[in-house]
N, C-alpha and C positions, 0 to 999 in steps of 0.2 A: 460398902458399895461406895460411900463417898471417895475412899482412897483409889477405887478402880476408875472412877469416873476422873479423877483428877490426873491419874498416870495417861488417859486416853486422851485428855484435853492438851497434856504436856507434849505427848506425842505426835499430835495433830497442829503444832502450831502455837500451842499456849493461849493464855487467855484467863479471864475472870471467873472465879465459879464463885456464886453466892448461894449458899445452902435457902432452903425455902421452903417452908410449910404452907400448902396451900390450904390447909384444915386450919391451922391456928390463924392465918391472914384473914380466912372469911368468918372465923367466929370473932376474931377482934374488929372486923369491921361491923359487926351485930350488935357489938355491946356498945352502952351508951356513952356518949364522950367524956361523962365524969368519972365511969368506971374503968376506962382503958387501962390508965397506969396501973392500978391495981390489979387487973386481970392479967397484966404482963408480968405483975411480982409473981402472983400465984402460979403460973404455969411455968416460970423460972426462963421465959423467952421474951425476947423483943422483936418488934415488927423491923423488916428487912425492906420493906417496900421504897423507903427513901432511899436507900443504899442501892437498890436496883434501878430507880430511876436517874440518879446520880451518875451512877456508872454506865447507864445504858447512853445517856446525853453525852457523856466524855467519850463514849467510845465512837461514837458517829459524828463527834466533832459540833454539837450543839450546844448554843448557850442561850439565857433568858436575857431579856431588858424589859425595863417597864416605863409605860406611860401613866400619866396620872392627872385627874382633872379634879375640880371641887367634888363629884360627887361618884368618881369611880376609879378604879386602878387596874390597868390591863398588862398583862404578860404578855411579850411576844417572843418567838422562837426564831432563832437565825443561827447560821453558821458561824463557828469561831473563826474571827480573822476579817468579819464584814467590816469595811468602813461605814462610818455615819449614814452617807446618802443611802446605801445600799440596806441599811437598817430602815431607815426610812422610808424606802421603797416595800419594805415587807406589811407598812402599814396601809400604804397607798401608793400607785406608782407616781401621782402628782408630787407626793411629799420628794420623791427621789429624783423626779424632774426639775421641781423648783426649789432645790435643797439650798440654804443658805447657812444654817450653821446649826449646831445642838448646844443645849445646854445640859450640862451633865453633872448629877451627881452620883456616887456610888449609894446601893442600898446599906451598906455597913455603915456608912456615914450619916446617912438618914436616921438610921435605928439609934445610933451612938446619940447623935445632938438634938433628935426629937422634933425637929422642923425644918423645912425648907430655908427659913428667915435665917434659922440659926446656922445650917451649913454655907449659906452666903455670907453671913459674919465672921465664919471663921474659915475663909477662903476655900471651901470644901464644895463650892457651886463654879463650873468653869463652863467657859463658852468655846466650843470647839468647832474646829472647820472640816473640811470635806476628807483630809487626811488621818482624823481620829477612828482609831481601831475601837470598836465598841467591846468592854469588858462586861463579864458574868455578872448580872446584876445591878448595872448600871439603871439611872432612874434618868429620863431624857425628856424634855421639850424640843421637839423639832420646829424652828422657825423655816418656813418655805412660801414663796412668791412662784403664782404660775397665773401668766398674763396674757399667753398666746396658747393656740391650739395645738397640739404634739404633730410634729413634722412627720411627713409621710416618706 
């Protein structure tokens, strides 16, 4: 049946097909965290949920960027191609209106180097302006200043 579905999709404009077992994914979600790897080995299957999410985001041109404080990290969803002020506006409209700059490091660099201070020391922490296009996985600290009421 998968071949027939693939042929139909190709005949109607093409697209990505991701075979998916709802029963397997449901059972995997009910499996304790420390047993999930073994469960997947025993079933000779792996979860496709991450692939579904990544494919869906890519198809509709969405990306994530992160903000981080001393006690929390938040992921924000924006359209691919947004510039730094637009991304700041996803957090709050005042951030976009009073945008000064964005201090940016990639998640990959942060993961590799282990800390913000190491990213700074290795030159991987950059200060970007209004024309910076946000990349998927950027970790951003926005600087902004709003002094006057919004113009009507």
